[in-house]
N, C-alpha and C positions, 0 to 999 in steps of 0.2 A: 714666305719661307724661302731660304736659300739652301741649295743642295750641292754636295760635292761627293762624287763617286770616286772610289779607289779600289784597288785589289786586283786589277787586271794583270795579265802577263801571258807568257808563253808556256804551254803545257802540252804534253803528249796526249794523243787520243786515249780515252779511258781514264784520264786523270781528273783531278778536282781543283776547283778554285772557289774562293768565297769573296764576293764583292760586298763592299760596304758603301753606304750612302749616309753621310753625316749631314744633318739638317741644323740650321740655325733658325731661331724664332720660337716663340713660346707656343705657337699654335700647331706645331708638327703633329701632336697626338690627335688632333681633330681631323687630319687629312688621310685620305687613301694614299698609299704609296705604291709605286710600281716600277718595273724595269722594262725597258724597251731595248731593241738592238737594231743596228743598221750595218749590213754587210756591204762590201764594195759593189757598186752598181745596182744595189737593191734599195727598195723603200724601207723606211723604218717600220719595224713590226713590234707588236706587243709580245712580251715574254711572260710576265707575271704581275700580280697585284695583290695587295692585302688591305683589309679595312682598318679602321682606326685602332681597334684593340687587338688585332691579330687573329681574330677568331674565324674570319672568312678569307679564303685565299682563292685566287683565280690563276689559271695557267693556260698558256698556248698548248695545243695538242702536241706540238713538236718537243716540248720540254717536260711534259707530265711524267712523273715517276723518276725524273733525273734531277730536276731543280727544285729547291725549296726556298720560298720567300718567308721572311720573318722580320720582326721589328722589336726594338727595345725602346719604348717611349721615354723612360727616365734618362736614357742616354742620347735621345734624339737621333737614333741611328736605325737604319734599315739594312737588311742583308739579303743576299741572294747566294745560297749555297748551290754550286753547280757540280754535279757528279757525273761520271760516265760521259765525259765530254767527247764530242765528235768534231771532226774538221768542219762540218757545216755549222757549228756553233760559233765559228770565227766571225767576229763583228766588233764594232764599237758599241759598248753597252752604256745606256743612259738611265739614271734614276729620275723619277718624276713624282710629283705630288699633286693631289687635287682634292677638292671638297666633295666630289662625287665621281662616278664613272661616266664616261671615259675620263681618265686622268689627263689633265692638260693645263694645270694652273702654274706649275713651276717645274723647271728642268735644271738638272745639273750638267756639268760638262761630262763628256764621255770618258770611258776607260776601255782601252783596247784589250780584247781577249783573242788570242791566237792559239788554235789547236792544231798541232802538227800530226800528220798521219804516220 
């Protein structure tokens, strides 16, 4: 499966963005899908994941209650709705897919999210 992330941008603190992850390949619906991020000078970190049918979701503590991960399998697309954004959410965000957790089978290119204070 190939992935392409989009939807990043510049937003003020408290604002919202929705990232999209478009997948190619017929097996997308069988994969876990997740989002990770990497801030300058820091290691890549897990943000959120969702199982194949969207019923089970997983979040990093730092984003719980603010971010929502979802997927639309008929559209081969995953989403990350980000609300109440903070400057510390500034990072390059990557979508990824995997047959199991931890997700590490396929990665998309990153999309930059910048939150100004």
